[in-house]
C-alpha positions as CSV (number, residue, x, y, z in Angstrom):
1,A,110.3,112.9,73.6
2,L,110.9,116.7,73.8
3,A,114.4,116.2,72.5
4,G,113.1,114.1,69.5
5,V,114.5,110.8,70.6
6,G,111.7,109.6,72.8
7,E,110.9,106.3,70.9
8,E,114.6,105.3,70.8
9,V,115.2,106.0,74.5
10,A,111.9,104.2,75.5
11,A,113.0,101.1,73.7
12,I,116.4,101.0,75.5
13,T,114.8,101.8,78.8
14,E,112.3,98.9,78.4
15,Q,115.0,96.4,77.6
16,A,116.8,97.5,80.8
17,M,113.7,97.3,83.0
18,Q,113.0,93.9,81.7
19,G,116.5,92.8,82.8
20,E,117.5,92.3,79.1
21,L,120.2,94.9,79.0
22,D,122.8,95.9,81.5
23,F,121.6,99.1,83.3
24,S,124.8,101.1,83.1
25,Q,125.1,100.3,79.4
26,S,121.7,101.2,78.8
27,L,121.9,104.6,80.7
28,H,124.9,105.6,78.6
29,Q,123.2,104.7,75.4
30,R,120.0,106.7,76.4
31,V,122.0,109.7,77.6
32,G,124.1,109.6,74.4
33,K,120.8,110.1,72.5
34,L,120.4,113.4,74.2
35,A,123.7,115.0,73.2
36,G,123.0,118.5,71.9
37,A,119.6,118.8,73.5
38,S,118.8,122.1,75.3
39,E,118.9,122.1,79.1
40,E,115.3,123.7,78.6
41,V,114.1,120.3,77.8
42,L,115.0,119.1,81.3
43,A,113.4,122.2,82.9
44,S,110.1,121.6,80.9
45,V,110.0,118.0,81.9
46,A,110.7,118.9,85.8
47,K,108.1,121.6,85.6
48,N,105.5,119.3,84.4
49,I,106.6,116.1,86.0
50,P,103.7,114.0,87.0
51,L,103.4,112.4,90.4
52,M,102.4,108.8,90.9
53,E,99.0,108.1,92.3
54,G,99.0,108.1,95.9
55,L,102.6,109.6,96.3
56,E,101.8,112.6,98.2
57,T,99.3,110.8,100.6
58,L,102.0,108.1,101.2
59,I,104.6,110.7,102.2
60,I,102.3,112.8,104.2
61,E,101.4,109.9,106.4
62,L,104.8,108.4,106.6
63,K,106.3,111.8,107.7
64,K,103.5,112.1,110.4
65,H,105.2,108.9,112.0
66,Q,108.7,110.2,111.5
67,W,109.7,107.9,108.6
68,R,112.7,108.8,106.5
69,I,112.0,108.9,102.8
70,A,114.3,108.8,100.0
71,I,114.5,108.5,96.2
72,A,117.3,106.2,94.8
73,S,116.9,106.6,91.1
74,G,118.5,105.4,88.0
75,G,117.1,108.7,86.5
76,F,118.8,112.1,86.8
77,T,119.5,114.4,89.7
78,Y,117.7,117.2,87.7
79,F,114.5,115.6,88.5
80,A,115.2,113.7,91.7
81,D,116.5,116.9,93.4
82,H,113.3,118.6,92.0
83,L,111.1,116.0,93.8
84,K,113.1,116.0,96.9
85,T,112.4,119.7,97.3
86,L,108.9,119.6,96.2
87,L,108.1,116.6,98.6
88,S,110.2,117.4,101.5
89,L,112.3,114.2,101.1
90,D,115.1,113.3,103.2
91,A,117.5,112.4,100.4
92,A,117.7,111.9,96.7
93,V,120.4,109.9,94.8
94,A,120.5,109.8,91.0
95,N,122.8,110.0,88.1
96,V,124.3,113.4,87.1
97,L,124.0,114.7,83.5
98,E,126.8,116.8,82.1
99,I,125.5,120.0,80.9
100,S,127.9,122.5,79.2
101,N,126.6,126.0,78.1
102,Q,122.9,125.0,78.7
103,T,123.3,122.0,76.5
104,L,123.4,118.3,77.4
105,T,126.7,116.6,76.3
106,G,125.3,113.1,76.1
107,K,127.6,112.0,79.1
108,V,126.8,110.8,82.7
109,L,129.1,112.3,85.3
110,G,130.4,110.2,88.2
111,N,129.4,106.7,89.3
112,V,126.1,105.3,87.7
113,I,123.2,104.7,90.1
114,D,122.7,101.0,89.2
115,A,121.2,98.2,91.1
116,Q,124.1,97.9,93.6
117,A,124.3,101.7,94.1
118,K,120.7,101.8,95.0
119,A,121.2,99.0,97.7
120,D,124.1,101.0,99.0
121,C,122.2,104.0,99.3
122,L,119.6,102.1,101.4
123,A,122.5,100.8,103.7
124,S,123.9,104.3,103.9
125,L,120.6,106.0,104.8
126,Q,119.9,103.3,107.3
127,K,123.1,103.9,109.1
128,K,123.0,107.7,108.8
129,F,119.4,107.9,110.4
130,T,120.0,104.9,112.8
131,I,117.2,102.8,111.3
132,A,117.0,99.3,112.2
133,P,117.3,96.8,109.4
134,T,113.8,95.5,110.1
135,Q,112.4,99.0,109.6
136,T,113.5,99.3,105.9
137,V,111.3,99.3,102.9
138,A,112.2,99.7,99.3
139,M,109.7,100.0,96.3
140,G,110.5,99.5,92.7
141,D,109.4,98.5,89.4
142,G,112.2,97.5,87.3
143,A,115.2,95.1,87.4
144,N,117.4,97.7,88.5
145,D,115.5,97.8,91.8
146,L,115.9,94.2,92.7
147,V,119.1,94.4,94.8
148,M,117.7,97.3,96.7
149,M,114.4,95.5,97.3
150,D,116.2,92.4,98.5
151,A,118.4,94.4,100.9
152,A,115.3,96.1,102.5
153,H,113.4,94.1,105.1
154,L,110.2,94.6,102.9
155,G,110.7,94.8,99.0
156,V,107.4,96.1,97.3
157,A,107.0,95.8,93.6
158,F,104.9,98.8,92.3
159,R,103.2,98.4,88.9
160,A,106.3,96.5,88.1
161,K,107.7,94.4,85.3
162,P,107.2,90.6,85.5
163,L,110.7,89.9,86.8
164,V,110.3,92.3,89.8
165,L,106.8,91.0,90.5
166,A,108.1,87.3,90.9
167,K,110.8,88.4,93.2
168,A,109.2,90.9,95.4
169,D,107.9,90.4,98.9
170,S,104.8,92.3,98.2
171,C,103.2,93.8,95.1
172,I,100.9,96.7,94.3
173,T,99.6,96.3,90.8
174,T,96.4,98.3,90.5
175,K,96.2,100.8,93.4
176,G,98.2,104.0,94.2
177,L,101.5,104.1,96.3
178,D,99.5,104.9,99.3
179,C,98.2,101.3,99.4
180,L,101.7,100.6,101.1
181,L,100.1,102.2,104.2
182,H,97.9,99.1,104.8
183,W,101.0,96.9,105.3
184,L,102.7,99.4,107.4
185,A,99.7,100.0,109.8
């Protein structure tokens, strides 16, 4: 919205989250709309990024019990890395925006973090931190999260799209993220 293309990007995002549009294709379309925008737009969004209800409580409680927590996002490293630092997360994986002379080029660098990349991230972190497969949990809200959720021992839909609600092991539809603690106790 700050770059003046909010409605166009939101429409493309919604199609991808409903599973109506290939994620990689939609990402390139959305990022292309940002060509020429100032990097200051990203800084402004990161500075004011709202945290989901219950997120901080969930992380604090999980960390007390030595859980490893990561973000595997179809969004951008600019925001995922900010949240990793802010919330003391163990890892953050997201797409890299190309920025040249403090201006977005409208391109994504490297591999797109799509559904399979998110599942691969889960497997990689499981191996890195020596986590038993039965101790993995993945939460998501869009079609791009389904492969990761299926790869986890527990796949939780959080305020998710109908397709995700239908395929998840468990669903949180009205409470905050910290509702997950009731299932893990």
